C-alpha positions as CSV (number, residue, x, y, z in Angstrom):
1,X,0.0,0.0,0.1
2,X,0.9,3.8,-0.5
3,X,1.5,5.6,2.7
4,X,2.0,9.7,2.2
5,X,3.5,11.1,5.6
6,X,4.0,15.0,6.7
7,X,6.3,16.2,9.5
8,X,7.3,19.5,9.6
9,X,10.5,19.4,12.7
10,X,13.5,16.9,14.1
11,X,11.2,15.4,16.3
12,X,8.7,14.5,14.0
13,X,10.9,12.8,11.2
14,X,12.5,11.0,14.4
15,X,9.1,9.4,15.1
16,X,7.8,9.2,11.2
17,X,10.6,7.3,10.3
18,X,10.2,4.6,12.9
19,X,6.6,4.3,11.8
20,X,7.7,3.9,8.8
21,X,10.1,1.0,9.8
22,X,7.3,-0.5,11.9
23,X,4.4,-0.4,8.7
24,X,7.4,-1.8,6.4
25,X,7.4,-5.2,8.8
26,X,3.4,-5.4,8.6
27,X,3.3,-4.0,4.7
28,X,6.2,-5.7,3.1
29,X,4.9,-4.3,-0.3
30,X,4.7,-0.4,1.4
31,X,5.8,2.9,-0.6
32,X,6.5,5.9,1.1
33,X,6.1,9.5,-0.2
34,X,6.7,12.4,2.2
35,X,7.3,16.0,3.4
36,X,10.1,14.9,5.9
37,X,13.7,14.9,7.0
38,X,16.7,12.7,6.8
39,X,15.9,10.0,9.0
40,X,13.0,9.1,7.2
41,X,14.8,9.1,3.9
42,X,17.0,6.4,5.3
43,X,13.8,4.1,5.5
44,X,13.2,4.6,1.8
45,X,10.8,6.5,-0.5
46,X,10.2,9.9,-1.8
47,X,11.1,13.1,-0.4
48,X,9.1,16.0,-1.8
49,X,10.4,18.8,0.9
50,X,12.8,18.7,3.7
51,X,11.1,19.9,7.0
52,X,13.6,22.8,7.2
53,X,11.9,24.6,4.5
54,X,8.6,23.9,6.4
55,X,9.9,25.0,10.2
56,X,9.2,28.8,11.0
57,X,8.5,29.6,14.3
58,X,7.4,32.9,16.0
59,X,4.8,35.8,14.9
60,X,7.4,37.8,12.4
61,X,9.4,34.8,10.8
62,X,6.0,33.3,9.6
63,X,4.7,36.8,8.4
64,X,8.0,37.2,6.6
65,X,7.7,33.8,5.1
66,X,3.9,33.6,4.4
67,X,4.6,33.6,0.5
68,X,6.6,30.2,1.1
69,X,4.4,28.7,3.7
70,X,1.5,29.1,1.8
71,X,3.5,27.8,-1.5
72,X,4.5,24.8,0.2
73,X,1.2,24.1,1.3
74,X,0.0,24.7,-2.1
75,X,2.3,21.8,-3.4
76,X,1.6,19.4,-0.9
77,X,-2.4,19.5,-1.2
78,X,-1.8,19.0,-5.4
79,X,0.7,16.3,-4.9
80,X,-1.1,14.3,-2.4
81,X,-4.2,14.1,-4.3
82,X,-1.7,13.1,-7.9
83,X,-0.4,10.5,-5.5
84,X,-3.6,9.1,-4.3
85,X,-1.8,7.0,-1.1
86,X,-4.1,4.5,0.7
87,X,-3.7,6.6,4.0
88,X,-2.4,10.0,4.7
89,X,-0.6,9.8,7.9
90,X,-0.2,13.2,9.6
91,X,2.7,13.8,12.4
92,X,2.2,16.6,14.8
93,X,2.9,19.9,13.3
94,X,-1.2,21.1,13.3
95,X,-0.8,24.8,12.0
96,X,0.2,23.0,8.5
97,X,-1.2,19.7,9.0
98,X,-4.6,20.5,9.7
99,X,-5.0,22.4,6.7
100,X,-4.0,19.8,4.8
101,X,-6.3,17.2,6.5
102,X,-8.9,19.8,5.9
103,X,-8.5,19.9,1.6
104,X,-7.5,16.2,1.4
105,X,-11.0,15.3,3.6
106,X,-12.9,17.5,1.5
107,X,-11.7,16.7,-2.2
108,X,-11.2,12.8,-1.7
109,X,-12.2,9.8,-0.2
110,X,-8.3,9.4,1.1
111,X,-8.2,8.2,4.9
112,X,-6.4,10.9,7.1
113,X,-4.9,9.8,9.9
114,X,-2.8,11.7,12.8
115,X,-0.1,10.1,14.8
116,X,1.1,12.4,17.8
117,X,-2.0,14.7,17.9
118,X,-2.2,18.1,18.2
119,X,-1.7,19.5,21.7
120,X,-5.0,21.4,21.5
121,X,-5.5,20.9,25.5
122,X,-2.9,23.0,26.4
123,X,-4.1,25.8,23.8
124,X,-6.5,26.7,21.2
125,X,-8.9,23.8,21.9
126,X,-11.4,25.0,19.4
127,X,-9.8,22.8,16.8
128,X,-11.6,19.8,17.7
129,X,-14.4,20.7,15.2
130,X,-11.5,20.5,12.6
131,X,-10.1,17.3,14.3
132,X,-13.8,15.6,14.7
133,X,-14.8,16.7,10.6
134,X,-11.2,16.0,8.4
135,X,-9.2,13.3,10.7
136,X,-10.5,9.5,10.3
137,X,-8.4,8.2,13.0
138,X,-6.3,9.7,15.7
139,X,-3.3,7.8,16.9
140,X,-2.3,9.5,20.7
141,X,0.9,9.2,22.6
142,X,0.3,10.4,25.6
143,X,-1.8,8.7,28.4
144,X,-3.3,12.0,29.5
145,X,-5.1,12.7,25.9
146,X,-7.4,9.7,26.4
147,X,-9.5,11.4,29.1
148,X,-9.1,14.9,27.4
149,X,-10.4,13.2,23.8
150,X,-12.6,10.8,25.0
151,X,-14.4,12.0,27.7
152,X,-14.6,15.7,27.0
153,X,-15.1,15.8,23.2
154,X,-16.5,12.3,23.0
155,X,-14.2,11.7,20.2
156,X,-12.7,8.1,19.9
157,X,-9.0,8.0,19.9
158,X,-6.0,5.4,19.7
159,X,-3.3,5.4,22.7
160,X,-0.5,3.7,21.2
161,X,2.3,4.5,23.9
162,X,5.1,6.9,23.3
163,X,7.8,6.7,20.8
164,X,10.2,8.3,22.9
165,X,10.1,5.4,25.1
166,X,10.9,3.3,21.8
167,X,13.6,5.5,20.6
168,X,15.9,5.3,24.0
169,X,14.9,2.0,24.9
170,X,16.2,1.0,21.2
171,X,19.2,3.3,21.6
172,X,20.2,1.7,25.3
173,X,19.8,-2.1,22.9
174,X,22.3,-1.2,20.5
175,X,25.5,-1.1,23.0
176,X,26.1,3.1,22.6
177,X,29.5,4.6,23.1
178,X,31.1,4.1,26.6
179,X,32.1,7.2,28.7
180,X,35.5,7.3,27.6
181,X,35.1,6.8,23.3
182,X,32.1,9.5,23.7
183,X,34.7,12.3,25.0
184,X,37.2,11.0,22.8
185,X,35.8,10.9,19.9
186,X,34.3,14.5,20.2
187,X,37.1,16.2,22.1
188,X,35.4,16.6,25.2
189,X,37.0,17.3,28.4
190,X,37.0,15.0,31.0
191,X,34.8,16.3,33.3
192,X,30.7,15.3,34.3
193,X,28.7,16.8,31.1
194,X,26.1,19.4,31.2
195,X,23.8,18.2,28.5
196,X,22.5,22.0,26.9
197,X,19.3,21.5,24.4
198,X,18.6,24.5,23.5
199,X,15.8,24.1,21.0
200,X,16.0,23.1,17.0
201,X,14.5,26.5,15.7
202,X,17.4,29.6,15.6
203,X,15.2,31.5,17.4
204,X,14.8,29.0,20.1
205,X,18.3,29.1,20.6
206,X,19.4,32.8,20.8
207,X,16.9,33.5,23.3
208,X,17.9,30.2,25.5
209,X,21.5,29.0,24.8
210,X,23.3,32.8,26.0
211,X,21.3,32.6,29.1
212,X,22.0,28.4,29.9
213,X,26.4,29.0,29.3
214,X,26.3,32.1,31.5
215,X,24.5,29.9,34.1
216,X,27.2,27.1,34.0
217,X,30.2,29.7,34.8
218,X,29.6,29.4,38.1
219,X,30.1,25.6,37.9
220,X,33.7,25.5,36.1
221,X,34.0,21.7,37.3
222,X,31.5,20.6,34.7
223,X,32.2,20.8,31.0
224,X,29.1,22.0,28.9
225,X,27.8,20.4,25.8
226,X,26.0,21.9,23.3
227,X,23.2,19.3,21.1
228,X,23.5,20.8,17.8
229,X,20.3,21.2,16.0
230,X,19.5,19.4,13.2
231,X,19.8,21.4,9.8
232,X,21.6,24.6,11.6
233,X,25.5,25.0,10.5
234,X,28.1,24.5,13.2
235,X,28.8,28.4,12.1
236,X,25.7,29.4,14.0
237,X,27.0,28.6,16.9
238,X,30.3,30.1,16.8
239,X,29.6,32.8,19.1
240,X,28.3,30.2,21.8
241,X,31.9,28.1,21.9
242,X,34.1,31.1,23.2
243,X,33.1,29.9,26.8
244,X,34.8,26.2,26.6
245,X,31.7,24.8,25.7
246,X,31.7,21.9,23.2
247,X,28.9,21.1,20.4
248,X,28.7,18.0,19.0
249,X,25.9,17.2,16.2
250,X,23.6,14.3,15.8
251,X,24.7,12.5,18.7
252,X,21.9,13.8,21.3
253,X,20.7,10.4,22.6
254,X,25.2,10.1,23.2
255,X,25.0,13.3,24.8
256,X,22.1,12.5,27.7
257,X,23.8,8.8,27.6
258,X,26.9,10.4,28.8
259,X,25.3,13.7,30.9
260,X,25.1,14.4,34.6
261,X,22.6,16.8,34.3
262,X,21.0,19.0,31.5
263,X,19.2,22.4,30.7
264,X,16.7,21.9,28.0
265,X,13.9,24.2,26.3
266,X,10.6,22.6,26.4
267,X,9.4,19.9,24.0
268,X,10.0,16.0,23.3
269,X,13.5,17.0,24.9
270,X,12.4,17.3,28.3
271,X,10.9,13.8,28.2
272,X,13.9,11.8,26.5
273,X,16.0,13.6,29.3
274,X,14.1,12.0,31.8
275,X,14.2,8.6,30.1
276,X,17.7,8.7,30.1
277,X,17.5,9.4,33.8
278,X,18.8,12.7,33.7
279,X,18.4,15.8,36.3
280,X,17.1,18.8,34.0
281,X,16.0,22.1,34.5
282,X,13.4,23.2,31.7
283,X,14.8,26.6,30.3
284,X,12.0,28.5,27.6
285,X,12.6,31.9,27.0
286,X,10.5,34.4,25.3
287,X,9.8,37.7,23.8
288,X,8.2,40.1,26.1
289,X,8.4,37.7,29.1
290,X,5.8,39.5,31.2
291,X,3.3,39.4,28.9
292,X,3.5,35.6,28.1
293,X,3.3,35.0,31.7
294,X,0.7,36.6,32.3
295,X,-1.1,35.2,29.0
296,X,0.0,31.4,30.5
297,X,-1.4,32.4,34.0
298,X,-5.1,33.7,32.3
299,X,-5.2,31.8,29.2
300,X,-3.0,28.6,29.1
301,X,-5.1,25.5,29.7
302,X,-2.5,23.8,31.4
303,X,-0.4,23.9,34.2
304,X,3.0,22.9,32.9
305,X,4.7,23.2,29.4
306,X,7.1,20.3,29.9
307,X,5.9,16.8,28.8
308,X,7.4,15.3,31.9
309,X,5.4,17.3,34.2
310,X,2.1,16.8,31.7
311,X,2.4,13.2,32.1
312,X,3.4,13.0,35.8
313,X,0.2,15.6,36.2
314,X,3.1,17.1,39.0
315,X,6.1,19.2,39.3
316,X,8.5,16.9,38.5
317,X,11.2,19.2,37.0
318,X,11.8,22.6,37.9
319,X,10.2,25.2,34.7
320,X,11.7,28.5,33.9
321,X,9.7,30.3,31.7
322,X,9.0,33.4,30.5
323,X,9.7,36.2,32.8
324,X,11.0,33.2,35.3
325,X,13.7,32.3,32.8
326,X,16.9,34.2,33.9
327,X,20.4,33.4,34.6
328,X,20.4,33.7,38.4
329,X,17.2,31.4,38.5
330,X,19.0,28.7,36.1
331,X,22.1,29.2,38.4
332,X,19.7,28.4,41.3
333,X,17.9,25.3,40.2
334,X,20.8,24.0,38.5
335,X,22.7,23.8,41.5
336,X,20.3,22.1,43.5
337,X,20.3,19.0,41.1
338,X,24.7,18.3,40.5
339,X,25.5,17.4,43.8
340,X,25.2,13.0,43.4
341,X,23.7,12.4,46.9
342,X,21.6,15.7,46.9
343,X,17.8,15.2,47.9
344,X,16.5,17.1,45.0
345,X,18.2,15.2,42.4
346,X,17.2,11.8,44.5
347,X,13.6,12.7,44.2
348,X,13.2,13.9,40.5
349,X,15.1,10.3,39.7
350,X,12.1,8.7,41.8
351,X,9.4,10.5,40.2
352,X,11.1,10.0,36.7
353,X,10.4,6.1,37.3
354,X,6.7,7.0,38.2
355,X,6.8,8.9,34.9
356,X,8.0,5.8,33.2
357,X,5.6,3.4,34.6
358,X,2.5,5.6,33.3
359,X,4.0,5.9,29.9
360,X,4.3,1.9,29.6
361,X,6.2,-0.2,27.8
362,X,7.8,0.2,24.5
363,X,6.5,-0.8,21.4
364,X,4.2,2.2,20.3
365,X,5.5,2.3,16.6
366,X,5.0,-0.9,15.7
367,X,1.2,-0.7,17.6
368,X,0.5,2.6,15.7
369,X,1.6,0.5,12.2
370,X,-0.2,-2.7,13.0
371,X,-3.2,-0.8,14.0
372,X,-2.9,1.4,10.9
373,X,-2.8,-1.7,8.2
374,X,-5.4,-3.3,10.2
375,X,-7.6,-0.4,9.6
376,X,-6.7,0.1,5.7
377,X,-7.2,-3.5,5.3
378,X,-10.9,-3.1,6.5
379,X,-11.4,-0.2,4.2
380,X,-10.4,-2.5,1.5
C-alpha cells in the first residue's frame, strides 16, 4: 500500500521514520512519499520537501515567509491528491497539517490518520471541530489525552504508547558508546557533562543558549556540551563556543547517556532527558516575557509546559518560562541538581520512575503501524 507522511520538525522526522520501519514490517509492499527529513529518507521512499523548508516559528518569521509557507501548502495538497495514497499520515505540526487534512477530506476519499495528536488540550481547543470533521483516526502518544478527547469531547482515539520510549530503548539496546569513547570521539574534556538542549530552531537557540552558558560559568568543574540542532550549521553556534563549551551534532542520545545534568528547552527533549534519567531544568525564554507569563496564567489550559510534568501531573522538573527564565534562576535550580547525593536530585529521579510507569512499555511505533494497516485492510 501507499503511505504519504507529513512532518514539520526534527522530532517528527524521528518518530515518522520509526513508524515507517514498523509499517514495512507489517506491509512488505509499503511505498512512502513524504514531506520529512533525513531519517525518513534513510528508511526509503521519495521525499518531496525537507521539513527545514517548512519550519518557521514565531509571529515575525512566519509573517516574513508567508509566501513560502502558502506555496509549500499548495504543493503538498496537489501532490497528495496526485499520488493518491492509501493513507495520509500527519505527524504533529498542526498549523500546517490540519489545513492539509481539511483539504484532503473535502477533495478526496483518502483516509486521514493523525499520529502524535495536536496539543489542543493546551491551546486552541476549538480545533477539536476540525479534527472531528477531517481526521479519520487519531493516534495518541500521551496517556492523559484519552480523557481529554474521549471523555471531554466524545472523540474516540487510539493510545499506542510513546515513541520516545521506543527510541531510547532501542538506543540503549544497541551498545552505545562508553563514556571514554564518547569523550574521545568528540574531543570533550574529561569532566562531568552538563547537556545543553537549547531547541531545534534558531529563534529558540538565540533566546535560551546565552543564558544557559552564563549560568554554567558558576560551575567550572562541569563541561557544557551543546546538542547541535539538525539542519543548523556549526558556524551559527560559533559565538557560543568561546566560553569553553563543546558542540556535538547528531548525537543527542549519546550526550544524554553521558550527562550528569541538563538544561533543556521545553519539547520532546524534556521527555527524552527524563528517559535517560538525567536531572534537568526546563528553560524557555520568550519575547515579552511578562506578557507571556500573564497569558499563561490566564489563557493556557494546562499547568505545565514540559511533557515530564504533564504526564506525571505534578512538578517533577522545574520550569523556568518567560519571566522566570533568567541567569540567576537557572544557576540556582541547576545547583540543586548537581550534588550526586542531593535530595532534589534523588527526588527527581524517583518521580522519573513513576512517570515511566505511566507511559508504559516500548512498542508505540509497532502498535500504531499494526493498527493503521489493520484499518486499511478492513477498508479494502
